[in-house]
N, C-alpha and C positions, 0 to 999 in steps of 0.2 A: 915276452919270449922272442929270441932272435929268429930271424928268417932262416930256414934250413939252408945248408950249403951242399954243394955237390958231393963233398966228402961224407955228409950225413946219408945221402942217398946211397953212395957206394957201400957204406958200412951196413945199412939196413938190408941191402940187396946181396951182400956177400960178394961184391965185385970190386974191381979196381976203378979208380976215377976215370982212367982212359976208356974203359969199357962203357961206363955211363955216358961219357962224351960221345962215343960212337953211336949209342942208341939215340941220344938227343939229336945227332946229326943225320940219323937215318942210315948209318953205315952198319947194317945188321946182317948182310948176306952170308957172312961166315960165322955167325953167332948161333948158339943153341937156343931153341925157342923158350926153354925154361928159364934161361938167363935173361932173355928179353922181357919175359913176363915178370920176373922178380924185380927187375929195375923199374919197369913201368908201374908196378904196384907200389913200389917205394916212393916214386915220384908223386903218385896220387895221395898216398897216406900222409906224406910229409908236406904236401902242397908246395912242392919245389917249383920255382919259376926260374928258368934259365935266363940269365941276363942277356941283353942284346950284345952282339959281338963288339960293338964300339964302346961298351960300357963295362965298368968293373962291377962285380957283385956288391950289393949293399946290404946292410943289416937294418931291419926296421922293427921296432917294438910293436907288438900287437897284443890286444887284450885277450884274444882267444884264437885258437887255430881255425883257419877258414876252410870251408869245404872246397874240394877241387872243382875245377871249372870245365864245362863243356861249351863248345861254340855253336852258334846258329847264324847262318847267312840267309837272309830273306831279301827279295827284290826291294821292298819298301813297306814299312808299316803304315804308310799313308793308304795302302789298300787294306780295308778292314779284314779281309780274309786272312792276310798274313799277320795282322795284329792278333786275331783270335788264335791262329795256329801257334804263334810265339808264346802266348799266354798259357796255352795247354802244354806246350813243350816245357816251359819253365816249371809248371806245376808238377809234371812227372819227373823232371830232373831233380827237383827238391826232394821228392819222395825217394829217389835213389841216392840221396846224399850229395848231390852236386848243385853248384850254382851255375847260372847261365850267362854267358857274354855273347851279345849278338851285334850284327852289323848289317846295314843296308847296302846292297850291292848295285842296285839300279840296273841289274842284268848286264853288267859290264865285266867281262872276264878280267880286265886289268885291275878293276876295283876288288874283285874277288881275290886275286892273287895277293894284293896288298893286305887285305884283311886276314887272309890265311897266314901270311908272314907275321902279322901282329899277334894272332892267336898263338902261333908256334912260339914266339918270343915270350909269351906269358905262361908257357908250360902246358898249353892246351893240346891234348893229343887225340881228341874226339870231336868231330864237327858234323852237324846236320846242315846240308845245303838244300835250299828250296827255290833255286832260281830257274830250274827246268830249262836251262840253255840248250841249244841244239848241239853243242859240243862241250865235252868236259875234259878235253885233252890237257888243259892247264892244271888239272889235279894230279897228274902223274908224278911230278917231282915231289909233291907233298906226301903222296903215298909211299914213295921210295924212302922218304925221311922218317917214316914211321907213323904218319897221321892216319887215323881211322875215320872213314867218311861214310855217312848214310845219306843217300840222295833221295829227295822227295820229288814225285811227279814225273818220272820218266822210267822207261823199262830197261832192264839189264841188258837186253839184246842189243841195245844201241851202243853200249860201252863194254862189250864182252871182254876186252883186254885189260880193263881196270878192275882192281880188287876193291870194289865198292859194294856196299849193301844198298838195296833199293826198296823203298816203301812208296807205293803210289796208289792212286785211284784209277780205275779203268775209265779214262777220259773219252775214249771212243764210245763206250757204252753211255756215258753221260750225254754226249751230243745226240746219240741215237735215241735214247729214251725220251729226251725232251722233244725231239721231232716226232717220234712215234705217238706221243700223247696228243699232239696237235692233229696228226693224221687221223687218229681214232675219233677225234672230235669233229671230223668232217672238213678239215682245212686241206686245201690243195696248193694254194699260192702261199708258200711258207718261205720266208727269207731268213738267212743267218746273218746276224749283226755282230761285228767284232772290231777290236783294235787290230793293228797289224800283227800278223802271225810271226812272232819272234821266239817262241818257246815250243817245246814238245807238247805240253798240255793244250795249248791253243790250237796247234795243228791237229791233234787227235780229236778234240771236240768238233772241229769243223768236219773232219773226216767222218765222224759218227753221224752228223747231220746229213751229209751227202749219201751215206750208205742207207739211211732210213728213207730218204727221198727216192732213191733208186729202187729199193725194195718195194715201195708202194707204187711203183710205176710212174713216179713224178720227176724223173731225172731231167726232163726238159724244163721243169719249173725251178731247178736249183738256182738260187740267187744269193750271192755273197755281198753284203753291204758293209763297207769298211770305212773308218775315218781314222786319221792319224792324229796323235797328240801334238801339241804345240812345241813340246820340248822332248828331250831324251827320256825324262823320268815319267813314263806314261802311267805308272800306277797312281800317281798323284792327280792324274787328269782323266781317269776313266769315266767319272760322272759327266765331265764336259764332253768327252768323246761320244758317250751315249746320247747326250742331249742333242749334239749336232747331227747324229744319225737320225734321231727321232724327227728333228726339224726337216731333214732331207726326205724322209719318208712322207711327211705331210705334203711336201711340194710335188710329189710324183702324181701324174695323172692316173696311172694304173698302179694302185697300191696293193701290197700283199694283205691277206686277211690275218696272217699270224707271223710272229717272229720268234726265233730261237736266239737268245742272247748268250754271248760268250761267257758272261758271268752275271751275277745278280747286280753288281755295281753298274755294269753296262745297261742292264735292264731298267734299273731305277732312273738312270740318265735318259734312256729312250722314252720312258713314260713321261718325264718332264718335258722333253722335246715335243712329243705328241700333244701334250696338254697345251703347250705354247701355241700350237696351230689349231686348237679347238677339237682335237680328237681325243676320245676316251678309251681306256682299257677297262674291260674287254668289249665294250659296246661296238667300237669301230675296228679295233685291232686287238687280237689276243697275243700274249707273250709268255714265254717260259724262260726262266733264268737257270743258271748253274752255280752251285756252291751252297745254297740255302743259308745265307747269312741271316743273323737275327733281324737285320733291317728289312729283309724281304717280307717278314710277317707283320711288320709294323706300319708300312706305308699303305695307302689306299689306291687301288685295290691290293690286297696281300698277294704276293707273287707266287705262282706255282713254280717250283724249283727242283733241281736235282741235288740231293743232299750228299755232301762229303762227310763221313763219320770222323770228324776232327779229333775228338777225345781218343778214339781207338787208334787213329793214325799216330797221334803223339805217343801213346803208350808203346806202340810197335817200334817207332823210330828210336826213342830213348832206350828202351829195353834192349834193342839190337845193338845200339852203339855201346852201351855199358858192357854187354856180353862180349863184344869183339875186343874192347879195350882190355878186359880182364883175361881173355883167352885169345892172344894174337894169332894162334895157329888155326882158329876157327875159320872155315871157308865162308866167303860172302854168300848172302842169300837174297831172295827177292820175295816181297809180299805185296799182293795187289788186292785192294778193297773194292767192293762193288757198290757204286752209288745207288741211291734210291729216290724215286719220284715222290715229291710231297705236293699234294694237290691243294690249291687254295682258290683264289677268286679271279685270276687274271686270264682265264681261258673261257671262251664262249663256244658252245657247241653249235655248229651250223649244218644244215642239210643232213644228208646221210653219209655214212662212211664210204670212202671210195672203194 
């Protein structure tokens, strides 16, 4: 069967070819919402892919009609958390009748723009972004062209001028809950270990740690221990970052009794670095991670962590994206999930509670 043409889209939507072109180019300010909706639905049903501007449309024989595509941008699947998240999003997308095309952004706005242009050229009109960058201003031009975006891991109040849906975890509470668990187990010298803070989620987790320390009257004990990756692609180096932090902790004359790690991957690396120096968790130092990766339960000791409900997050993001694609006039919304403490074997109780 030949690839659908723009005239096929126009015919199914009951619109002119020029009107379809206007929708594809994001020129919809003077168009009625029901016309936009009919055209977008026809694009999805026919799986129409607009050719790149420099190319002429081609016809390709296919054995069967392919499902429409959704896009996913993640920092890097070298980070196991984003690998798990991508897998869950793909599962839910398939359940909704979509295929998934994803790209690694390495938290680079320029790379994100390039990938979004590629997605747009492939006819993708709905994208989930998971980079959690401190600014999303570069999304504005794509929103104006008709792209629907669901953003993961940042709050709507940060981008109130952008028509984006937000699905996130309360990362402030994640940092707070991890720290509070250590406080309740008698720890006072608690440090926060992290890679450089370049995202909203990292900043929020650190803020939660500081809030819990101050609430417990331990503000003077706040300590942030940070190590930078060797390259710009820090998700591929988080284990090494954690290991170097652990080795640095070993070298300190006055060491903390407990650590809150920015993520489970950092925590696993820290444990390795402590082990290199002859220290054991939790005998010598306790540690709590964030994310609750499956790896956290498999290493020894199993890591106490703050769980992100990834399957539920994926359901919410894909469901919201599909709903907005099908109903363009629907106002953007925000959904925030509460993370939960999962207690394992990486925390030792000392003395009495402060």
